[in-house]
C-alpha positions as MATLAB code, in Angstrom:
seq = 'MSKTILVTGGAGFIGYHTCKALIERGDKVITVDNFNPYYDPELKHARIATIKNKIKLYNADISDYEAMKKIFKENKIDKICHLAAQAGVRYSLTDPFSYERSNGLGTLNLLELARHNNIKDFIYASSSSVYGKSKKIPFKETDKCDTPMSLYAVTKRYNELQAHCYHDLYGLKTTGLRFFTVYGPYGRPDLSLFKFTKNILENKSIDVYNQGKMKRDFTYITDIVSGILASLDKSYPCEIFNLGRGQQVDLMEFIDLIEKYLGKKAKKNMVGMQPGDVPATHADITKARKKLGYNPKVSVKEGVKNFIDWYRSHYKV';
ca = [
      83.812   94.121  109.163;
      86.378   95.824  106.950;
      89.942   94.476  106.900;
      93.323   95.916  106.039;
      94.607   93.976  103.060;
      98.066   94.149  101.532;
      97.812   93.658   97.774;
     101.157   93.114   96.079;
     101.384   94.128   92.431;
      98.579   96.658   92.824;
      99.559   98.526   89.653;
      99.397   95.310   87.644;
      96.344   94.253   85.658;
      94.793   91.798   88.144;
      96.198   93.638   91.171;
      94.627   96.936   90.145;
      91.160   95.451   89.586;
      91.425   93.603   92.925;
      92.358   96.819   94.788;
      89.424   98.591   93.143;
      86.947   95.864   94.178;
      88.279   95.790   97.764;
      87.965   99.584   98.082;
      84.430   99.470   96.679;
      83.328   97.020   99.334;
      84.925   99.045  102.145;
      88.237   97.319  102.875;
      91.392   99.297  103.594;
      94.015   98.641  100.908;
      97.781   98.907  101.129;
      99.577   98.108   97.904;
     103.145   97.630   96.791;
     104.442   97.734   93.214;
     107.853   98.379   91.673;
     106.439   99.656   88.332;
     109.001   97.578   86.457;
     109.460   98.222   82.715;
     108.574   94.702   81.480;
     105.752   96.531   79.693;
     105.054  100.263   79.470;
     104.894  101.579   83.080;
     102.645  104.349   81.726;
      99.734  101.886   81.808;
     100.559  100.922   85.416;
     100.552  104.592   86.417;
      97.256  105.118   84.536;
      95.630  102.283   86.503;
      96.907  103.533   89.858;
      95.870  107.133   89.064;
      92.202  106.063   89.179;
      92.479  104.769   92.790;
      95.551  106.426   94.315;
      93.581  108.662   96.702;
      91.882  105.605   98.188;
      94.897  103.369   98.821;
      98.228  103.516  100.594;
     100.837  102.957   97.875;
     104.457  101.875   98.272;
     106.862  101.914   95.336;
     108.994   98.937   96.356;
     110.245   95.579   95.126;
     108.953   92.435   96.862;
     112.373   90.809   96.409;
     113.870   93.501   98.681;
     113.368   92.020  102.162;
     114.312   95.179  104.083;
     111.944   97.388  102.078;
     109.124   94.900  102.626;
     109.907   94.541  106.324;
     109.516   98.327  106.703;
     106.021   98.175  105.115;
     104.936   95.447  107.547;
     106.368   97.442  110.461;
     104.456  100.594  109.471;
     101.076   98.898  108.979;
      98.761   96.539  110.810;
      97.927   94.086  108.032;
      95.087   91.562  108.412;
      95.472   89.583  105.185;
      97.893   89.302  102.283;
      96.732   89.084   98.682;
      99.956   88.352   96.788;
      99.509   89.103   93.077;
     102.907   90.616   92.231;
     105.057   88.549   89.879;
     107.329   88.765   86.914;
     104.696   87.874   84.348;
     104.893   86.353   80.893;
     105.708   82.868   79.658;
     107.832   83.907   76.655;
     109.887   86.547   78.478;
     111.078   83.859   80.900;
     113.219   82.540   78.023;
     114.862   85.969   77.710;
     115.430   86.958   81.346;
     115.075   83.882   83.592;
     116.769   85.593   86.548;
     113.963   88.141   86.978;
     111.527   85.236   87.555;
     113.723   83.672   90.210;
     114.066   87.042   91.966;
     110.489   88.252   91.842;
     108.461   85.043   91.913;
     110.753   82.862   93.995;
     112.512   85.175   96.453;
     109.685   87.743   96.462;
     107.147   85.122   97.553;
     109.512   83.719  100.169;
     109.966   87.225  101.626;
     106.191   87.644  101.946;
     105.686   84.219  103.526;
     108.424   84.968  106.059;
     106.957   88.386  106.862;
     103.482   86.882  107.240;
     104.900   84.358  109.688;
     106.875   86.912  111.740;
     103.962   89.349  111.867;
     101.422   86.683  112.788;
      99.326   87.245  109.646;
      97.407   84.040  109.071;
      95.750   84.624  105.674;
      97.857   84.372  102.547;
      96.122   84.335   99.137;
      98.469   84.148   96.151;
      98.422   84.016   92.357;
      99.411   80.840   90.599;
      98.805   80.088   86.926;
      97.267   77.613   84.496;
     100.799   77.262   83.087;
     101.668   74.866   85.945;
      99.761   72.149   84.053;
     102.478   72.208   81.380;
     102.374   69.279   78.983;
      99.302   67.710   80.571;
      97.168   66.056   77.890;
      94.233   65.585   80.259;
      91.554   68.182   79.466;
      89.985   69.938   81.340;
      92.756   70.602   83.881;
      91.850   69.599   87.416;
      93.574   70.757   90.621;
      94.470   67.132   91.474;
      96.344   66.607   88.160;
     100.093   66.089   88.286;
     102.006   69.299   87.614;
     105.535   68.062   87.015;
     106.052   68.801   83.294;
     106.363   72.618   83.133;
     107.050   74.183   79.726;
     108.651   77.446   80.929;
     110.595   78.828   83.859;
     107.586   81.052   84.573;
     105.510   77.894   85.123;
     108.289   76.451   87.309;
     108.237   79.520   89.587;
     104.446   79.388   89.893;
     104.523   75.708   90.878;
     107.341   76.541   93.296;
     105.092   79.195   94.893;
     102.438   76.528   95.506;
     105.014   74.292   97.191;
     106.384   77.189   99.257;
     102.854   78.015  100.458;
     102.118   74.385  101.311;
     105.334   74.196  103.324;
     104.520   77.372  105.305;
     101.041   76.059  105.999;
     102.473   72.798  107.332;
     105.249   74.391  109.371;
     103.593   77.543  110.704;
      99.835   77.114  110.291;
      99.615   79.828  107.651;
      96.285   79.661  105.785;
      97.224   79.637  102.115;
      95.084   79.649   98.989;
      96.668   79.461   95.537;
      94.679   80.582   92.505;
      95.509   79.178   89.085;
      94.413   81.916   86.686;
      93.413   81.040   83.114;
      94.110   83.611   80.337;
      92.762   86.737   82.039;
      91.631   89.646   79.847;
      89.640   92.869   80.097;
      90.002   96.675   80.379;
      93.465   97.883   81.471;
      94.803   94.461   80.411;
      98.452   93.705   79.764;
      99.925   94.911   76.436;
     101.909   91.668   76.014;
      98.728   89.545   75.879;
      96.952   88.558   72.673;
      93.781   90.663   72.928;
      95.733   93.880   73.524;
      98.364   93.119   70.865;
      95.798   92.078   68.252;
      93.588   95.124   68.871;
      96.530   97.542   68.690;
      98.023   96.017   65.535;
      94.724   95.731   63.659;
      93.911   99.392   64.389;
      97.441  100.404   63.278;
      97.163   98.328   60.059;
      99.971   96.031   61.212;
      99.916   92.256   60.873;
      99.260   89.975   63.857;
     101.275   86.835   64.639;
      98.950   83.844   64.956;
     100.813   81.075   66.781;
     100.633   77.354   65.981;
      98.944   78.267   62.665;
      95.892   79.288   64.720;
      95.403   75.803   66.189;
      95.214   77.077   69.759;
      92.451   76.889   72.340;
      92.281   79.040   75.446;
      90.030   79.300   78.483;
      89.622   83.097   78.307;
      88.489   84.509   81.667;
      87.166   88.027   82.146;
      88.803   90.154   84.828;
      85.681   90.733   86.990;
      85.121   86.965   87.201;
      88.736   86.464   88.327;
      88.375   89.211   90.953;
      85.200   87.601   92.319;
      87.234   84.409   92.902;
      90.052   86.345   94.601;
      87.623   88.103   96.971;
      85.868   84.825   97.796;
      89.261   83.249   98.613;
      90.116   86.124  100.959;
      86.745   85.769  102.705;
      86.639   81.966  102.958;
      90.198   81.716  104.262;
      90.677   77.940  103.830;
      93.587   76.227  105.628;
      95.467   75.149  102.474;
      93.850   75.041   99.027;
      94.476   75.482   95.321;
      91.712   76.519   92.927;
      91.378   76.870   89.173;
      89.881   80.223   88.226;
      88.803   80.083   84.584;
      85.646   80.491   82.563;
      85.421   76.704   82.291;
      85.064   76.843   78.495;
      87.513   76.608   75.608;
      87.531   79.094   72.758;
      89.382   78.570   69.461;
      91.970   81.255   68.826;
      90.555   81.873   65.325;
      87.065   82.435   66.812;
      88.606   84.885   69.282;
      90.233   86.790   66.415;
      86.887   86.801   64.538;
      85.281   88.528   67.540;
      88.017   91.165   67.699;
      87.587   91.857   63.977;
      83.819   92.092   64.409;
      83.963   94.683   67.214;
      86.727   96.671   65.533;
      84.865   96.550   62.215;
      88.186   95.716   60.586;
      89.954   92.623   59.236;
      93.312   91.481   60.587;
      96.361   90.825   58.429;
      97.301   87.410   59.794;
     100.860   86.142   59.899;
     100.496   82.405   60.570;
     103.528   81.177   62.529;
     104.622   78.068   64.426;
     104.333   77.175   68.086;
     106.352   79.367   70.448;
     108.831   77.776   72.882;
     107.286   77.460   76.369;
     103.730   77.716   75.044;
     100.961   75.097   75.222;
      98.352   74.448   72.502;
      95.319   74.296   74.803;
      94.095   75.285   78.259;
      90.757   74.467   79.867;
      89.829   74.809   83.551;
      87.723   72.365   85.497;
      86.094   74.861   87.899;
      83.944   72.370   89.835;
      85.971   72.796   93.034;
      85.944   76.616   92.888;
      82.182   76.594   92.269;
      81.621   74.349   95.266;
      84.049   75.816   97.815;
      84.199   79.488   96.745;
      80.757   79.968   95.220;
      82.682   80.976   92.101;
      80.399   81.572   89.146;
      81.911   83.241   86.054;
      79.320   85.440   84.357;
      80.952   87.312   81.475;
      80.860   85.696   78.027;
      83.863   86.044   75.723;
      81.679   88.034   73.307;
      80.770   90.570   76.004;
      84.306   90.625   77.411;
      85.997   91.334   74.075;
      83.514   94.134   73.352;
      84.166   95.676   76.796;
      87.913   95.595   76.193;
      87.665   97.187   72.745;
      85.332   99.928   74.080;
      87.894  100.631   76.835;
      90.833  100.580   74.384;
      89.200  103.068   72.021;
      88.319  105.379   74.892;
      91.686  105.084   76.738;
      93.858  105.561   73.648;
      91.375  107.929   71.952;
      91.190  105.823   68.804;
];
């Protein structure tokens, strides 16, 4: 039976793909986004343009309680899929207050509105960044997460604690999803794949952090969305899941793939480690496999090719 699902951050990268998948399977989608200028809002509008006739869209800020309250009053919402956030690890060193507002207060507003409107299902985005300085690889949901490297990571861990509290106090069913380096078509311009592709095509150099000694668990967008949809359907009382590919890829290998599919070599500017960044991420996805039936299918090779095909077509390169 189809449900009415509120997706916050529906013009964002993950939010947009989630809305699209929900529509395709017959759910009714209400979305809220404030189209903030952290990166070019043009891309957010381009995403939304492909689905706007099939969703109910509100241009509002989740940190504005009154605006959000009005949305809940006007709609009968069955489940909340909370994906809106001030994104970006490095930007949290520049504008920490936007993270407190959007990620902290924004999430609190939604939890309160879920409680007052008797909405029991609350799925929300967390991040692999909560693992911080953890040396234990791969990262497991039961690992300690008390050494964050950025304020962004702090706010994401705070969201997990907020959700746990609302589950305990009010019986809200909450599922937190720790996303690992998500990429794919319509991806964020501040992330490596987008930046590298753009700069290589424009004959500009690319900054390669930590002299290239980085490893990431790159996860393709459709695999992430499959985990989000499974979380909405399973509706566990109170859980946290890693959503990654479950494999590490060397940054230099990743760059090799981009060069291969662009048919062009990158001018590499080898630089040091960035403040707030971690050298390696790797998801243990055993729990998500078992409890969500999560099964990532897209290889990094296929995913990078898909992105580059989309980029060339979208930007007419």
